[in-house]
N, C-alpha and C positions, 0 to 999 in steps of 0.2 A: 503493500499500499504507499503511497505517496501522499504526504500532508497539503503538500503544496498543490497536487492535482484536485484536491478536495475545496481548497482555498480558492482555485480559479474556477472552479465550477460553481460554488457560490459568489464569487464577485461577477461572474457573467449573468447569472440568475438576477442578481440585485440591480445589477447597473445596464443590462441590455435587455432584459426580457426576451432572449431567444425563444422561438418556437418551438425548437427541437433541442435534443440534448447535445451538448458538446463531447465530443469523441475524442478518446486517447487512443493513440496509434503507436504500437510498438513494431520496428524490426528487427527480428529474432535472429541474429547471426550465429547462433549456436544449435547443435542437434538436440535441443531440448524436447521432452516429452510433449503431448498433446496438453494445450492447455485446459485444465479439468474442467471449468465451467462453461467453456467456449462450445460454440456450434460450429462444426466444420460442414461446408457446404455437400461435398459427397456423401460423407458418414452420415448427418444428421438431417439434412435438407432432402437427400436424394438426387442432386443434380449440381453440376458445375455453375458458378455465379460469378459475376464481375465484381470486382472487389468494390467498386462505386456502389453496388447492391447491398454489398455487406456493410458499408459505410451507412447507408440509409436504412437498412435494418437497424444497426446500433443507435443511430439517433432518433428514429422514429418508433420503433419498438422496445428497445431498451436491452437488447440480447447483447451478448459477448460473442463476437464472430472471430473465426480464426481461419487463415487459408494456408496450406501447404501448395505446393506446385500444382499438384493434380486438382486442386478445388477452382482454380482458376478458369472462369468461362471467356476470358478478354486477353488475346494474346500482346495487346499493348502493355496491359499492366505486367504481363510476364517479363517483357523487354525492360520495363522501368524497374522491376525488381531484382533483376538480374538471374531468372530462371531460364532465359533463352538467349541463344547469341543473336546479337543486335545489328549484324553486318546487312541481313537482308533488309531489315528496317531502314537502317542507315542508308542503304542504296536507293530509297525513296519508292520501295514498292507499292504502298499503300497511299502514299500522300499525293497520288495522281487525282484523287477526288479534289485536291485543293489547289493543286499547281500544275500548269500546262508547259514546264521545261525543268528539265532535269537538274539543274543548278540550284534553282530554288527549292524543288522536291527535297534533295538531299538536306539543303542548309536548314530547312524547315525541321527536319526529324534530328537534326544534331542539338538542337535548342533545348530537346527534353533532358532534364536531368534525369539519371538512372543510376544503380548501382552496377559494380562489376559482375561478372557472370559467376555464379555460385556463392556470393559473399551472404546473401540473405536466406534463410532456410524458410521462415515464415513469417507472416505480417498477423498482427493481432489489432483488434478493432474492439473499444468496449466504451461504454459510457464514463464520462470523466469520474463522475460522482461514486461509482463503484471501487475506485481504487485497484483493480484488480492487480494491476503491474505498473511498473513504473514507463510512463510514455515517453518516446522520443519527441512527439509532437501531438498537438490538441487541435482538431478542426472543428469550428463553429460555423453555422449557416445562419444567415439572415437578410433581411432588406439591406437596402443602401444606406438608410440611416443607423440601424442597428450597428453595421460593418463601418461606419463612421465612427462609432463610440471607439472600436477596436483599432482604428487607423490612429485616432487621438491618443490610446493608452500606449499603443506600441511605439509611437513617435516620443512619448515620454522621456526626459532625459537623454534623447537621441537628438532630435530637431530637424535631420535631414531628409524626412518622409519616410513612407513606406513604399516600396518598389511591387510594380506588379508587372509579369512578363507572360504573355499570353498569344498563343497561335491560333486561339479558339477551339482548341480541341487537346484531347490528353491531359486535362486539367489534374487528374490522380497523380501525375509524376511531380507536381508541386509538393504535394503531401507525402507521398511514397519516398521521395528523394530530395525534391529541391530544398525545402526549409529546413530539413534537418542538416543537410549538408552545407548550407549557407550559415546556419544558425540566424536566420532573419526572418521576422514574420512577412508574410504575405497574402496578398487576396486574390481571388481567382473569379472569372465569370465563368459557371460550369459549362460543359462543352456537350456536343451532340450525344455522346453514349451515356453520359450520367443522365442527361433529361430523359432519355428513350427507355434506358434499362433500369436507372436508379431513381426514376420518378422526382427527380429534384425539379422543385418549381420554378414558374418563369420569373418570379420576381427574386429568387434566391441567389446570393452571393456567399462564397465560401471564404474563409478565414484561417489560416494556419499560423500557429504559435509553437515554435521550437521549445522545448523544456526548460531550455536555460534562459528564456524569456518569459517565462510564467510569472516570476515574482515581479518584474518591472511593469507587465501588463497589468497585475493587480493592483500596483501602486499607481499606477498612470489612471485607471479607472477610478479609483477613489478620488486621487488628487483632481481630474479634471469634473468629476461630479461636484466637488467641494467647492470648486471656484464658480461653478455656474454657467459658463459660457456656452455649454452644450450639454443636452441631457438626453436620454431615450426614457419612455415616451417623449417625443418634442411637443412642447408647450404651445399652442396656438394662442399667441398673442393678439392675434387679430380680432378676438373675440372682446378684447378691451376697447376697441377702436370705436370712435361715434360712427353710426350707420349713416350712408347716404343716399336718398332716395329724388326721384325727379321733382321737380317744383311743385307740381299738381299735387303732390301728396302733403306738402308742407302748407298748401293753401287751406286745408282740412282743418287747422288750427290757425285761426285769426291772431292768437297771441304769439304765435312762432318767431323767435328771432334767430336769424343766422349767424 
């Protein structure tokens, strides 16, 4: 169990009101036994699943999910985790759906962060508040205003801003490898596969927080709420303004003075 994971869960709930559970994710690099309380797709669901589906299950149903190589139903995540040799992918085999020239197709595939082949054995995904393991990264989903609270918090005591790099697909690479390797928070507009198979909603944006950044994000959430520049839910200060009507309305009241 990780106490800071529990603290982050509580801070996200208090300051962001996120509609689904924040999920802790661990890239398991040793030959550990199956995670006791986890559901493995082939063994427990009866079919392979995309890892983005596993993330959706964790954040919406609250199950702990775990994937070995044989559990993955999406070849792209197998590349990003390092379960497959990436050469055919890097040659632009599938990026022709998005690029019409070889150079751009290859460059596109090289942008995705990934692990070396064979380094990662499993990936575990569990609601953060369960504290089942020390995560490498936490992933949170929300609307743009909710994600704004996390951009503010992650930029606390940093100042240079939070980067987001996306090709519009393969967004799972950012939390499988990118945020963990860079040790930097990042946000992502979910891509086609996650929407089609994972059920991600049109309004949702994801935000990845590496474990080493948990404490700073917690402190940032607290500080910015205390200062009051921005908070969620966003207060609608327009309700304090005087309404304006066509002049005929004001003629109903002979005593009206504008």
